[in-house]
C-alpha positions as CSV (number, residue, x, y, z in Angstrom):
1,M,-45.3,0.1,-115.2
2,R,-46.9,1.4,-118.2
3,I,-48.8,-1.7,-119.6
4,A,-51.1,-2.1,-122.6
5,Q,-53.9,-4.8,-122.5
6,I,-55.1,-5.6,-125.9
7,A,-58.5,-7.3,-126.2
8,P,-60.7,-8.9,-128.7
9,L,-63.3,-6.3,-130.3
10,T,-66.1,-9.1,-130.3
11,E,-67.7,-8.3,-126.7
12,A,-67.2,-5.5,-124.7
13,V,-64.7,-5.2,-121.7
14,P,-66.4,-6.5,-119.6
15,P,-68.8,-8.1,-121.6
16,K,-72.6,-7.2,-121.2
17,L,-73.6,-10.9,-121.1
18,Y,-71.5,-13.9,-122.0
19,G,-67.7,-13.6,-122.7
20,G,-64.9,-15.6,-121.2
21,T,-61.9,-13.9,-122.8
22,E,-63.0,-10.2,-122.3
23,R,-64.2,-10.9,-118.9
24,I,-60.5,-11.7,-117.7
25,V,-59.4,-8.9,-119.6
26,S,-61.4,-6.6,-117.8
27,Y,-60.7,-8.3,-114.2
28,I,-56.8,-8.1,-115.1
29,T,-57.0,-4.5,-116.2
30,E,-59.0,-3.4,-113.3
31,E,-56.8,-5.1,-110.8
32,L,-53.5,-3.4,-112.5
33,V,-55.1,-0.1,-112.3
34,E,-55.9,-0.7,-108.5
35,M,-52.1,-1.8,-107.9
36,G,-51.0,1.8,-109.1
37,H,-50.1,0.7,-112.9
38,E,-50.7,2.8,-115.5
39,V,-52.8,1.0,-118.1
40,T,-54.1,1.5,-121.6
41,L,-57.0,-0.8,-122.6
42,F,-57.5,-1.4,-126.5
43,A,-60.9,-2.6,-126.6
44,S,-64.5,-1.7,-128.2
45,G,-65.6,1.9,-127.3
46,D,-68.6,0.6,-125.2
47,S,-66.4,-1.0,-122.6
48,I,-66.0,0.4,-119.0
49,T,-62.9,0.7,-117.2
50,K,-60.6,2.7,-115.0
51,A,-57.8,2.3,-117.4
52,T,-57.4,4.8,-120.3
53,L,-59.6,3.5,-123.1
54,A,-58.4,3.2,-126.6
55,A,-61.6,2.4,-128.7
56,G,-60.9,0.0,-131.9
57,S,-64.5,0.0,-132.6
58,K,-67.5,2.0,-131.5
59,K,-69.0,-0.9,-129.8
60,A,-68.7,-4.4,-129.4
61,L,-68.8,-6.2,-132.9
62,R,-71.1,-9.2,-132.0
63,L,-74.0,-6.3,-131.0
64,D,-73.1,-4.3,-134.3
65,P,-74.8,-5.8,-137.2
66,S,-73.7,-3.1,-139.4
67,V,-70.2,-4.7,-139.1
68,R,-69.7,-7.3,-141.8
69,D,-66.1,-7.9,-141.9
70,A,-64.7,-8.0,-138.1
71,N,-61.3,-8.4,-139.1
72,A,-61.5,-4.8,-140.4
73,P,-61.4,-2.9,-137.2
74,L,-59.2,-5.4,-135.5
75,A,-56.3,-4.9,-138.1
76,V,-56.7,-1.1,-137.5
77,M,-56.4,-1.6,-133.7
78,L,-53.4,-3.5,-134.1
79,E,-51.8,-0.7,-136.1
80,Q,-52.8,1.7,-133.4
81,V,-50.9,-0.5,-131.0
82,Y,-47.8,-0.7,-133.1
83,R,-47.7,3.3,-133.7
84,R,-48.0,3.6,-129.7
85,R,-45.7,0.9,-128.8
86,H,-43.0,3.1,-127.4
87,E,-45.6,4.6,-124.9
88,F,-45.7,1.1,-123.1
89,D,-42.9,-1.2,-120.9
90,L,-45.1,-4.0,-122.2
91,L,-47.9,-5.1,-124.4
92,H,-50.3,-7.7,-123.4
93,F,-52.2,-9.3,-126.1
94,H,-55.6,-11.4,-125.9
95,L,-55.8,-12.4,-129.9
96,D,-54.4,-15.5,-130.0
97,Y,-51.3,-15.4,-132.7
98,L,-52.8,-12.5,-134.6
99,P,-50.0,-10.4,-132.9
100,F,-47.0,-12.5,-133.7
101,S,-45.7,-11.6,-137.0
102,L,-46.0,-7.7,-136.4
103,F,-44.8,-7.4,-132.9
104,S,-42.2,-9.9,-133.4
105,R,-40.5,-7.5,-135.6
106,Q,-40.3,-4.7,-133.0
107,S,-38.5,-4.4,-129.5
108,V,-41.0,-3.5,-127.0
109,P,-41.6,-6.6,-124.8
110,F,-45.0,-8.4,-125.5
111,V,-46.8,-11.3,-124.2
112,T,-49.9,-13.1,-125.7
113,T,-52.3,-15.2,-123.1
114,L,-53.8,-18.0,-125.1
115,H,-57.4,-18.4,-124.2
116,G,-58.8,-20.8,-126.3
117,R,-58.0,-24.7,-127.5
118,L,-54.7,-25.6,-128.7
119,D,-55.2,-29.2,-130.2
120,L,-56.1,-27.9,-133.7
121,P,-53.6,-29.1,-136.3
122,E,-53.5,-25.9,-138.1
123,L,-51.7,-24.5,-135.2
124,Q,-48.8,-26.5,-135.4
125,P,-47.1,-24.7,-138.2
126,V,-47.9,-21.1,-136.6
127,F,-46.1,-22.0,-133.5
128,D,-43.5,-23.9,-135.7
129,T,-43.0,-20.5,-137.0
130,F,-43.0,-18.0,-134.2
131,T,-40.8,-20.2,-131.9
132,Q,-40.0,-16.8,-129.9
133,A,-43.2,-15.3,-129.4
134,P,-43.9,-15.3,-125.8
135,V,-47.1,-16.9,-124.5
136,V,-48.8,-17.7,-121.5
137,S,-51.2,-20.7,-120.7
138,I,-54.2,-20.7,-118.5
139,S,-53.7,-24.3,-117.4
140,N,-50.9,-26.7,-117.9
141,D,-52.9,-29.1,-119.7
142,Q,-53.6,-26.1,-122.3
143,R,-50.0,-26.6,-123.3
144,R,-50.1,-30.4,-124.2
145,P,-50.3,-30.0,-127.8
146,L,-47.8,-27.3,-128.4
147,P,-44.7,-28.4,-126.5
148,Q,-42.7,-26.1,-129.1
149,A,-44.3,-22.8,-128.2
150,N,-42.2,-20.3,-126.0
151,W,-44.1,-20.7,-123.1
152,A,-43.3,-17.8,-120.5
153,G,-45.8,-18.6,-117.9
154,N,-48.8,-20.5,-116.6
155,I,-51.3,-18.0,-115.0
156,Y,-54.8,-19.5,-113.7
157,H,-57.7,-17.0,-114.1
158,G,-59.4,-15.4,-111.3
159,L,-62.1,-13.4,-110.3
160,P,-62.5,-10.1,-108.1
161,E,-63.1,-11.4,-104.6
162,K,-66.3,-9.5,-104.0
163,L,-67.7,-10.1,-107.5
164,L,-69.7,-13.2,-106.6
165,T,-70.4,-14.1,-103.1
166,P,-72.4,-16.6,-101.6
167,R,-76.2,-15.6,-100.8
168,A,-77.5,-16.6,-97.4
169,D,-81.0,-15.9,-98.4
170,V,-81.5,-18.7,-101.0
171,T,-81.6,-22.7,-100.3
172,P,-79.9,-24.9,-102.8
173,G,-82.3,-26.8,-104.4
174,Y,-81.4,-27.6,-107.9
175,L,-78.2,-28.5,-110.3
176,A,-77.0,-25.7,-112.5
177,F,-75.7,-25.7,-116.1
178,L,-74.1,-22.1,-116.8
179,G,-72.4,-21.1,-120.1
180,R,-73.2,-21.6,-123.4
181,I,-75.0,-24.4,-125.4
182,A,-72.5,-26.1,-127.7
183,P,-71.7,-29.8,-128.4
184,E,-68.7,-29.7,-126.7
185,K,-70.2,-28.4,-123.3
186,R,-72.5,-31.3,-123.5
187,C,-75.6,-29.7,-121.7
188,D,-77.6,-32.9,-122.9
189,R,-75.4,-34.8,-120.4
190,A,-76.5,-32.2,-117.6
191,I,-80.3,-32.9,-118.7
192,E,-79.4,-36.9,-118.3
193,I,-77.8,-36.5,-115.0
194,A,-80.5,-34.6,-113.5
195,I,-83.3,-36.9,-114.7
196,A,-81.4,-39.6,-113.6
197,T,-81.2,-38.5,-110.0
198,N,-84.6,-36.9,-109.9
199,T,-83.2,-33.5,-109.4
200,P,-84.4,-30.1,-111.0
201,L,-81.9,-28.4,-113.3
202,K,-81.9,-24.9,-114.3
203,I,-79.8,-23.7,-117.6
204,A,-78.5,-20.5,-117.8
205,A,-76.7,-20.5,-121.3
206,K,-76.4,-18.6,-124.4
207,V,-76.8,-20.3,-127.7
208,D,-74.4,-18.8,-130.4
209,R,-75.4,-18.4,-134.2
210,V,-73.4,-21.2,-135.2
211,D,-75.0,-23.5,-132.8
212,V,-78.5,-22.7,-133.2
213,D,-78.9,-25.8,-135.3
214,Y,-77.6,-28.0,-132.5
215,F,-79.7,-26.4,-129.8
216,E,-83.1,-26.5,-132.0
217,S,-82.3,-30.3,-132.9
218,K,-80.6,-31.9,-130.0
219,I,-81.3,-29.8,-126.7
220,K,-84.7,-27.9,-127.3
221,P,-86.6,-31.2,-127.2
222,M,-85.2,-32.4,-124.1
223,L,-86.4,-29.2,-122.4
224,A,-89.9,-30.2,-122.4
225,H,-89.0,-32.7,-119.1
226,P,-90.5,-31.2,-116.1
227,L,-87.5,-31.1,-114.0
228,V,-85.7,-28.8,-116.6
229,E,-86.0,-25.2,-116.7
230,F,-84.0,-23.1,-119.6
231,I,-83.3,-19.3,-118.6
232,G,-81.4,-18.3,-121.1
233,E,-78.0,-16.0,-121.0
234,I,-77.7,-14.1,-117.6
235,D,-75.3,-11.4,-116.4
236,E,-73.0,-10.8,-113.7
237,T,-75.9,-9.5,-111.0
238,Q,-78.1,-12.5,-111.8
239,K,-75.1,-15.0,-111.4
240,P,-74.8,-15.1,-107.3
241,G,-78.3,-15.9,-106.9
242,F,-78.5,-18.6,-109.5
243,L,-75.0,-20.1,-108.4
244,S,-76.1,-19.8,-104.8
245,G,-79.6,-21.7,-105.2
246,A,-77.6,-24.6,-106.8
247,I,-76.6,-27.8,-104.9
248,G,-74.0,-27.9,-107.4
249,L,-72.9,-27.0,-110.8
250,V,-72.8,-29.6,-113.6
251,T,-69.9,-29.2,-116.1
252,P,-70.3,-32.5,-118.3
253,I,-67.9,-31.1,-121.1
254,D,-66.5,-33.1,-123.9
255,W,-63.5,-31.3,-124.8
256,P,-60.1,-30.1,-123.7
257,E,-61.4,-27.2,-121.7
258,P,-58.6,-24.7,-121.4
259,F,-59.7,-23.5,-118.1
260,G,-63.5,-23.2,-117.5
261,L,-64.4,-19.9,-115.9
262,V,-67.6,-21.3,-114.8
263,M,-66.3,-23.5,-112.5
264,I,-64.7,-20.8,-110.4
265,E,-67.6,-18.3,-110.7
266,A,-69.4,-21.5,-109.0
267,M,-66.9,-22.0,-106.1
268,A,-67.0,-17.9,-105.6
269,C,-70.5,-18.6,-104.5
270,G,-69.8,-21.6,-102.3
271,T,-71.3,-24.0,-104.8
272,P,-69.4,-27.3,-105.6
273,V,-68.6,-28.7,-109.1
274,I,-69.1,-31.8,-111.0
275,A,-67.2,-32.0,-114.1
276,F,-65.9,-34.4,-116.7
277,R,-62.1,-35.1,-116.5
278,H,-61.0,-33.0,-119.4
279,G,-58.6,-30.3,-120.0
280,S,-58.0,-28.2,-117.1
281,V,-60.8,-29.8,-114.6
282,P,-58.1,-31.8,-112.4
283,E,-56.2,-28.5,-112.2
284,V,-59.3,-26.5,-111.1
285,I,-61.3,-28.7,-108.9
286,D,-59.7,-29.9,-105.5
287,E,-61.2,-33.3,-105.4
288,G,-63.4,-33.8,-102.4
289,V,-63.2,-30.1,-101.4
290,T,-64.4,-27.9,-104.2
291,G,-66.1,-30.5,-106.1
292,F,-65.7,-34.2,-108.1
293,A,-63.8,-34.7,-111.6
294,V,-65.7,-37.6,-113.2
295,D,-65.0,-39.8,-116.1
296,S,-68.4,-41.4,-116.9
297,M,-72.0,-40.7,-116.6
298,A,-72.2,-43.2,-114.1
299,E,-69.6,-41.4,-111.8
300,A,-71.3,-38.2,-112.7
301,I,-74.8,-39.5,-111.2
302,A,-73.1,-41.1,-108.2
303,A,-71.3,-37.7,-107.4
304,V,-74.9,-35.8,-107.3
305,P,-75.7,-37.0,-103.7
306,R,-72.2,-36.4,-102.4
307,L,-72.4,-32.6,-103.4
308,K,-74.6,-32.2,-100.1
309,T,-71.5,-33.7,-98.0
310,L,-69.0,-30.8,-98.8
311,S,-68.7,-27.7,-96.9
312,R,-69.9,-24.6,-99.0
313,D,-67.8,-22.3,-96.5
314,A,-64.6,-24.7,-97.5
315,V,-65.7,-24.1,-101.2
316,R,-65.5,-20.4,-101.0
317,A,-62.4,-20.2,-99.0
318,R,-60.5,-22.6,-101.4
319,F,-61.8,-20.0,-104.1
320,E,-60.3,-17.3,-102.3
321,Q,-56.9,-19.2,-101.8
322,R,-56.6,-20.0,-105.3
323,F,-58.7,-17.9,-108.0
324,T,-58.7,-14.1,-107.1
325,A,-58.0,-11.7,-109.7
326,R,-55.7,-9.9,-107.3
327,R,-53.7,-13.1,-107.0
328,M,-54.1,-13.3,-111.0
329,A,-52.6,-9.7,-111.5
330,E,-49.6,-10.1,-109.2
331,D,-48.8,-13.4,-111.2
332,Y,-48.9,-11.4,-114.4
333,V,-46.9,-8.4,-112.9
334,A,-44.2,-10.8,-112.0
335,L,-44.1,-11.9,-115.5
336,Y,-44.0,-8.5,-117.1
337,E,-41.3,-7.5,-115.1
338,R,-39.2,-10.7,-116.0
339,L,-40.2,-10.3,-119.7
340,S,-39.2,-6.4,-119.6
341,N,-35.9,-6.9,-117.5
342,P,-33.4,-8.9,-119.5
343,A,-31.5,-9.8,-116.0
344,L,-34.7,-11.2,-114.5
345,K,-35.3,-13.2,-117.7
346,L,-32.1,-14.7,-117.7
347,A,-32.2,-15.7,-114.1
348,A,-35.6,-17.5,-114.8
349,E,-34.2,-19.4,-117.7
């Protein structure tokens, strides 16, 4: 198939450091190319891909201080996609609802994967208006606030099978927190869990500009505890060692997490997960196999010693069964074929 992947311009594809959506776009794109599809990636000019790159900006906008209006290059890129739309069998967007108006008025099949939270009240009129725009969820829980959306499929994220693998040369000896420092991610809970269980905690996370005040006032004072080590943002090459060296990943979220990529990154390294039972967590964690979903701090604290009872080989095996990029790409191809073939679409309905 001739497929267009349309990514945000905030980060490169793949991102240099943190960036969940752009990372997934990269994994989908590269797997589709490996499967023999003709793929064009619309993304920032510093993206790296085996597909044909159509640059929507010179470089990732987060890393370009000269760009003061991030919507301007995005608007131009959407117009470029529109003008070239007949070159493709299907257009796959990763831009939330932004493509709905323009691309609902043309005939080339398109679909949008929704990567973020959908429980915001301002989204209701959007999906009440664009009832025919096909969308993909990344967990079943993510769909709950928008039953009126035109759900075309639910496809869990996946990682390249050999991207992150267990490191046999490290001995697990600490709890890990990975991702970003934000109120909804509850790094403070991770610190409290570590202190309560007298377990070292290593924090590998970025701090967005919008969260600097929260970090300075709430989290930074807690970093002074001798059990806590703040590493900062890490890249893909550092993750296998960081995660393999962890007894478990602590994900004490306080929001409806649409998927939680860090959980399967840990599983790829054979590292089990303790996560609060919000959003996609019960769908991603296989209870008692890849970790534990908990409902309270008391349960989280009690789960820490249980981490060592889980087989790290079994954690890795379950990752290979459920969360590889190849499985994800195959699911998307099946969806593309259904959306671009009216007979298949009618049969599915």
